[in-house]
C-alpha positions as CSV (number, residue, x, y, z in Angstrom):
1,X,135.5,101.7,86.9
2,X,134.1,100.3,83.1
3,X,131.0,97.7,83.6
4,X,132.1,94.7,81.8
5,X,128.3,94.9,80.8
6,X,128.5,97.4,78.2
7,X,129.3,97.5,74.4
8,X,131.5,94.4,73.6
9,X,133.4,96.9,71.3
10,X,134.8,98.0,74.9
11,X,136.3,94.8,75.2
12,X,139.2,93.0,74.2
13,X,138.6,90.2,71.3
14,X,141.0,88.3,73.1
15,X,138.8,87.5,75.7
16,X,136.4,84.6,75.8
17,X,132.7,86.0,75.5
18,X,129.5,84.2,76.2
19,X,126.1,84.5,74.3
20,X,124.9,88.0,74.0
21,X,121.8,89.3,75.8
22,X,119.2,88.7,72.8
23,X,120.9,85.0,72.4
24,X,120.1,84.6,76.6
25,X,116.3,86.6,75.9
26,X,115.5,83.8,73.4
27,X,117.3,80.7,75.0
28,X,118.7,81.2,78.2
29,X,116.6,78.5,80.7
30,X,114.7,76.7,78.1
31,X,115.4,72.9,77.6
32,X,116.3,72.3,73.3
33,X,113.6,69.3,73.1
34,X,110.1,70.6,75.0
35,X,106.9,68.8,75.7
36,X,105.2,67.7,72.5
37,X,108.1,68.9,70.6
38,X,106.6,72.4,70.8
39,X,109.2,75.5,69.8
40,X,107.7,77.4,72.7
41,X,107.2,76.0,76.6
42,X,104.0,75.0,77.1
43,X,101.7,77.1,79.6
44,X,100.9,74.2,82.9
45,X,97.9,74.8,84.1
46,X,98.2,72.4,87.3
47,X,97.6,73.7,90.8
48,X,98.9,70.5,92.3
49,X,101.1,67.5,90.4
50,X,100.9,63.7,91.0
51,X,103.1,61.0,91.7
52,X,103.9,57.9,90.2
53,X,104.2,55.8,93.5
54,X,105.4,56.6,96.9
55,X,109.0,55.8,96.0
56,X,108.7,58.8,93.6
57,X,107.8,61.0,96.6
58,X,110.7,59.9,98.6
59,X,112.8,60.3,95.6
60,X,111.9,64.2,95.0
61,X,112.3,65.2,98.9
62,X,115.7,63.2,99.5
63,X,117.0,64.3,95.7
64,X,116.0,67.5,95.9
65,X,114.2,67.1,92.5
66,X,113.2,69.9,90.3
67,X,109.6,68.6,89.6
68,X,106.0,70.1,90.4
69,X,104.5,68.8,93.9
70,X,102.0,72.3,94.3
71,X,101.6,75.0,92.4
72,X,102.8,77.5,95.3
73,X,106.5,75.6,95.5
74,X,106.6,75.9,91.6
75,X,106.0,75.9,87.8
76,X,107.6,74.3,85.1
77,X,107.6,77.4,83.3
78,X,108.3,79.5,86.6
79,X,111.4,77.8,86.6
80,X,112.6,78.8,82.8
81,X,111.2,82.2,83.7
82,X,113.6,82.3,86.4
83,X,117.2,81.2,84.8
84,X,116.8,83.5,82.0
85,X,116.1,86.4,83.8
86,X,119.2,85.4,86.6
87,X,121.3,84.5,83.1
88,X,120.4,88.5,81.7
89,X,121.6,89.7,85.1
90,X,124.7,87.5,85.2
91,X,123.6,86.1,88.4
92,X,123.1,82.0,89.8
93,X,119.7,82.2,90.6
94,X,116.1,84.1,90.4
95,X,112.9,84.0,92.8
96,X,109.9,85.0,90.4
97,X,106.6,87.1,92.0
98,X,103.5,87.9,91.2
99,X,105.0,91.7,91.2
100,X,107.8,93.9,92.0
101,X,106.4,94.6,95.3
102,X,105.9,91.2,96.1
103,X,109.5,90.3,95.4
104,X,110.8,93.7,97.7
105,X,108.3,92.3,100.4
106,X,109.5,88.8,99.8
107,X,113.1,89.9,100.7
108,X,112.6,91.7,103.4
109,X,110.0,89.5,105.4
110,X,113.1,86.7,104.8
111,X,115.9,89.2,106.0
112,X,114.6,91.0,108.9
113,X,113.3,90.5,112.5
114,X,112.5,92.3,115.5
115,X,114.9,94.9,116.0
116,X,117.0,95.1,112.6
117,X,117.1,98.4,110.7
118,X,117.6,98.8,107.1
119,X,118.6,102.0,105.7
120,X,117.8,103.6,102.2
121,X,118.7,106.4,100.2
122,X,115.5,108.8,100.1
123,X,114.8,108.8,96.6
124,X,112.7,105.5,96.0
125,X,109.8,103.9,95.1
126,X,106.7,105.6,97.6
127,X,105.3,102.0,97.7
128,X,108.6,100.8,99.0
129,X,109.1,103.0,101.4
130,X,105.5,103.3,102.5
131,X,106.0,99.1,103.4
132,X,109.3,99.7,105.6
133,X,107.8,103.0,107.4
134,X,104.2,102.0,108.0
135,X,104.2,97.9,107.8
136,X,107.4,96.7,109.2
137,X,107.6,99.1,111.5
138,X,104.8,97.7,112.9
139,X,106.7,94.5,114.0
140,X,109.8,96.4,115.2
141,X,112.0,97.0,111.9
142,X,113.4,100.5,111.6
143,X,114.0,102.0,108.7
144,X,116.4,105.1,108.3
145,X,116.7,107.2,105.1
146,X,119.3,109.2,104.2
147,X,119.9,111.6,101.1
148,X,120.3,109.7,97.9
149,X,124.0,108.6,96.4
150,X,125.2,110.2,100.1
151,X,127.8,107.0,100.7
152,X,128.9,109.1,103.4
153,X,125.9,109.7,105.5
154,X,124.6,105.6,104.4
155,X,127.5,104.7,106.4
156,X,127.5,106.7,108.7
157,X,123.9,105.5,109.8
158,X,125.3,101.6,109.9
159,X,125.0,100.0,113.3
160,X,125.1,96.7,115.2
161,X,121.6,95.9,113.6
162,X,121.9,97.1,110.4
163,X,120.7,94.3,107.9
164,X,120.1,95.8,104.3
165,X,121.1,99.2,102.4
166,X,118.6,99.7,99.4
167,X,118.4,102.1,96.6
168,X,117.2,102.3,92.9
169,X,119.6,103.0,90.3
170,X,118.8,104.8,88.5
171,X,116.5,106.2,91.2
172,X,112.8,107.3,90.2
173,X,111.6,109.9,89.0
174,X,114.7,111.9,89.7
175,X,117.1,109.1,87.9
176,X,120.2,109.8,90.3
177,X,122.8,106.8,89.5
178,X,124.5,104.9,92.6
179,X,128.4,104.2,92.2
180,X,127.6,100.6,92.6
181,X,131.6,99.5,93.4
182,X,131.3,102.2,96.2
183,X,128.0,101.2,97.5
184,X,128.6,97.1,97.8
185,X,131.8,98.2,98.9
186,X,130.5,99.8,102.0
187,X,128.1,96.6,102.5
188,X,131.1,93.9,102.6
189,X,132.7,96.1,104.9
190,X,130.2,96.2,107.2
191,X,129.0,92.8,106.7
192,X,125.4,93.7,105.1
193,X,123.3,92.9,102.5
194,X,122.9,95.3,99.7
195,X,119.7,95.3,97.1
196,X,119.6,97.6,94.1
197,X,116.2,98.2,92.4
198,X,117.2,98.0,88.9
199,X,113.8,98.2,87.9
200,X,114.8,101.6,85.2
201,X,118.0,100.5,84.2
202,X,117.4,96.8,83.6
203,X,119.8,94.3,83.1
204,X,120.4,95.5,79.1
205,X,121.9,98.7,80.9
206,X,123.2,98.0,84.4
207,X,124.2,94.5,85.8
208,X,125.1,95.5,89.6
209,X,125.7,91.8,90.0
210,X,129.3,92.6,88.9
211,X,130.2,95.0,90.9
212,X,129.2,92.7,94.3
213,X,125.9,93.9,95.0
214,X,124.0,91.2,97.0
215,X,120.3,91.5,95.0
216,X,118.6,92.8,92.3
217,X,115.0,93.7,91.9
218,X,113.3,94.1,88.6
219,X,109.7,95.2,88.7
220,X,109.4,92.9,85.5
221,X,105.9,94.1,84.8
222,X,107.9,97.1,83.2
223,X,111.0,96.6,80.5
224,X,111.0,93.0,81.0
225,X,107.6,91.9,80.4
226,X,107.6,95.4,77.8
227,X,103.8,95.4,76.9
228,X,102.2,96.2,79.5
229,X,99.7,93.5,80.0
230,X,101.5,91.2,83.1
231,X,102.3,92.2,86.5
232,X,105.3,90.1,88.0
233,X,108.7,91.0,90.0
234,X,111.9,88.9,90.6
235,X,114.7,89.1,93.2
236,X,118.2,88.1,91.6
237,X,121.2,86.6,93.5
238,X,123.0,83.7,94.8
239,X,121.7,80.3,95.4
240,X,122.8,80.5,98.8
241,X,121.4,84.1,99.6
242,X,118.4,82.9,97.6
243,X,117.2,79.8,99.4
244,X,115.3,80.9,102.2
245,X,113.6,83.9,100.2
246,X,112.5,80.6,97.8
247,X,111.2,79.0,100.7
248,X,109.3,82.1,102.7
249,X,107.8,82.5,99.2
250,X,106.3,79.5,99.2
251,X,104.4,79.6,102.6
252,X,103.3,83.5,101.4
253,X,102.0,82.1,98.3
254,X,103.0,85.6,95.9
255,X,103.7,83.3,92.9
256,X,103.0,84.3,89.4
257,X,99.7,82.8,87.4
258,X,100.8,80.5,84.7
259,X,99.8,82.3,81.8
260,X,101.3,85.6,83.3
261,X,104.9,83.7,83.1
262,X,104.2,82.6,79.7
263,X,103.8,86.2,78.7
264,X,106.8,87.5,80.6
265,X,108.5,84.8,78.7
266,X,107.5,85.6,75.5
267,X,108.6,89.7,76.3
268,X,111.7,88.7,77.4
269,X,112.1,87.3,73.6
270,X,112.2,91.0,72.0
271,X,113.9,92.4,75.4
272,X,117.5,93.8,73.7
273,X,115.7,95.1,70.1
274,X,113.0,96.9,72.5
275,X,116.1,98.3,75.2
276,X,117.9,100.0,72.1
277,X,114.7,101.8,70.9
278,X,113.7,103.0,74.3
279,X,116.9,104.2,75.4
280,X,117.4,105.8,71.7
281,X,114.1,107.4,72.1
282,X,115.0,108.6,75.8
283,X,118.1,110.3,75.1
284,X,116.9,112.2,72.1
285,X,113.9,113.2,74.0
286,X,115.8,114.8,76.8
287,X,117.7,116.5,74.4
288,X,114.7,117.7,73.0
289,X,113.6,118.9,76.3
290,X,117.0,120.5,77.0
291,X,116.9,122.9,74.8
292,X,113.0,123.9,74.9
293,X,112.5,127.6,76.1
294,X,110.0,126.5,78.3
295,X,111.6,124.0,80.5
296,X,113.3,124.7,83.4
297,X,115.5,121.2,84.1
298,X,115.7,117.8,83.1
299,X,116.5,114.8,84.7
300,X,118.5,112.2,82.4
301,X,121.4,110.3,83.0
302,X,122.7,110.6,79.3
303,X,122.7,114.6,79.6
304,X,125.8,116.2,80.5
305,X,123.9,118.5,82.9
306,X,123.0,115.4,85.3
307,X,124.7,115.5,88.4
308,X,125.5,111.6,88.5
309,X,126.4,111.9,84.1
310,X,129.8,110.6,84.7
311,X,128.8,107.4,86.6
312,X,126.3,106.9,84.3
313,X,128.9,106.7,82.0
314,X,131.0,104.6,83.6
315,X,128.3,102.2,84.9
316,X,125.7,101.9,82.4
317,X,125.1,100.5,78.5
318,X,122.2,103.2,77.9
319,X,119.7,105.5,80.1
320,X,116.5,104.2,79.5
321,X,113.2,105.6,78.3
322,X,112.2,107.5,81.5
323,X,112.8,111.4,81.3
324,X,111.5,113.3,84.1
325,X,111.1,117.7,83.9
326,X,110.4,120.2,84.8
327,X,108.3,123.3,83.4
328,X,109.6,126.8,83.4
329,X,107.4,129.1,85.5
330,X,104.0,126.5,86.0
331,X,101.9,126.0,88.5
332,X,100.6,122.4,89.0
333,X,97.3,123.1,86.7
334,X,99.2,124.8,83.7
335,X,101.7,121.3,83.9
336,X,99.0,119.0,84.2
337,X,97.9,121.1,80.5
338,X,100.8,119.8,78.9
339,X,100.4,116.1,80.2
340,X,96.3,116.5,79.0
341,X,97.5,117.9,75.6
342,X,99.6,114.9,74.5
343,X,98.3,112.5,71.5
344,X,100.5,109.8,71.4
345,X,101.4,109.7,75.1
346,X,98.9,108.0,77.3
347,X,98.4,109.7,80.8
348,X,98.8,106.4,83.0
349,X,101.5,105.1,85.9
350,X,103.8,102.7,85.1
351,X,106.9,102.8,82.3
352,X,108.7,100.2,80.3
353,X,106.2,99.1,77.6
354,X,105.8,99.5,74.0
355,X,103.5,102.3,74.9
356,X,104.9,106.0,75.7
357,X,103.1,106.9,79.0
358,X,103.1,110.4,80.5
359,X,101.7,111.7,83.7
360,X,102.6,114.7,86.7
361,X,103.6,113.0,89.5
362,X,102.5,115.4,92.4
363,X,98.9,114.1,90.6
364,X,99.6,110.2,89.8
365,X,101.5,109.4,93.3
366,X,101.7,112.4,95.7
367,X,98.4,114.4,95.6
368,X,97.1,112.9,98.6
369,X,100.4,114.0,100.5
370,X,101.0,117.3,101.9
371,X,103.1,119.7,100.3
372,X,105.7,119.2,103.1
373,X,105.6,115.7,102.3
374,X,106.1,116.3,98.9
375,X,109.0,118.7,99.2
376,X,110.6,116.5,101.1
377,X,110.5,113.5,98.2
378,X,111.7,116.1,95.8
379,X,108.3,116.3,94.1
380,X,107.6,119.7,92.4
381,X,104.5,120.6,91.2
382,X,106.0,121.2,87.7
383,X,107.6,117.7,87.4
384,X,106.2,115.8,84.3
385,X,107.6,112.2,83.5
386,X,107.3,110.7,80.6
387,X,108.0,107.2,80.0
388,X,108.9,106.8,76.4
389,X,107.8,103.6,74.4
390,X,109.4,102.2,71.0
391,X,107.3,104.3,68.6
392,X,109.2,106.4,66.2
393,X,111.6,109.2,67.6
394,X,110.3,111.9,65.6
395,X,107.1,111.4,66.6
396,X,107.7,111.7,70.3
397,X,109.1,114.7,69.8
398,X,106.9,116.1,67.9
399,X,103.7,115.2,70.5
400,X,105.7,116.7,73.1
401,X,106.5,119.9,70.9
402,X,103.0,120.4,69.8
403,X,101.5,120.0,73.5
404,X,103.8,122.4,75.4
405,X,103.5,124.6,72.5
406,X,99.3,124.6,73.1
407,X,99.7,124.4,76.9
408,X,101.6,127.7,77.4
409,X,99.7,129.4,74.6
410,X,96.9,128.7,76.4
């Protein structure tokens, strides 16, 4: 079960090959000749668009032309970025949103009605879980959670009301890796749509569409934008399945601003180059931590000790920049001390930018949860999450080394 997205060296040279990821990142979705003969796409700051005459309006409606009408329904820069993102994932189409959460909310609001059910693997972004359990529930939508990567439990939870199967891959922060073929097969067997949040993997490392997954979600705020200077989200899939998603986005207004669209397009130009360094840094930091005497456990799918190492090897090109680890015999304050001693890594939420970020999940995201809730979500007091940026590998390792040494000696 080797993904076609893996290194081209694994594919026969006799097979026709399309453009590589960097070529797609730079050129996909763009016109060769642009307004004012500019090399880059212009930022179109228009909330509304004019028509030459009444017949032009009729042509727009009857011919389903892709042109501006009102800013809530689309922007010329947005269409370019959507096609670029779809091409990177090997999908037919993409719908861009103002954030990753806006994207998943938009999909759920399109696909789910009163009495419908959605099934999650339980390792997931806590805000995605919260939206379903606290807000969709008010409209009569039932959310069921089963243990991550327990495919039998997921299949057993399916009934006639089930409409969506949802998982991240890798999951956050435990980095469990889903067997995409098995996940998609369960959905097709029961005629239930499937969604993979591949934010942590990106299209560089994982392409769920190739395994038959219906929808792929990315928080483009992270690796796709890559510079911690924008918010964006995208859902990619088939044109048919995304048609109603796009229409509802036009009603809800969860669109992105023209300048953010421009920043995302510019960030994507260096996507493959950045991911190569993120993968390199993540692997090296994980290996360093795995050998450190003060570290109890490392969660990283590129390590042979990871429970989903084999699945990751089969489905992923690389394993990303996110590394989670547990500090041996440490309480939450001792763990926080390591975070506080880092000099290069910045203390912040999020991931995927050029700067390395570090956080203690208990403090950053789960501080107001009860100990019972944290235990249920697998958030331990001695857990640290490092989102490796693109700094020099040796510098990141040295920074973590001195932080661990100073904190554990004090």
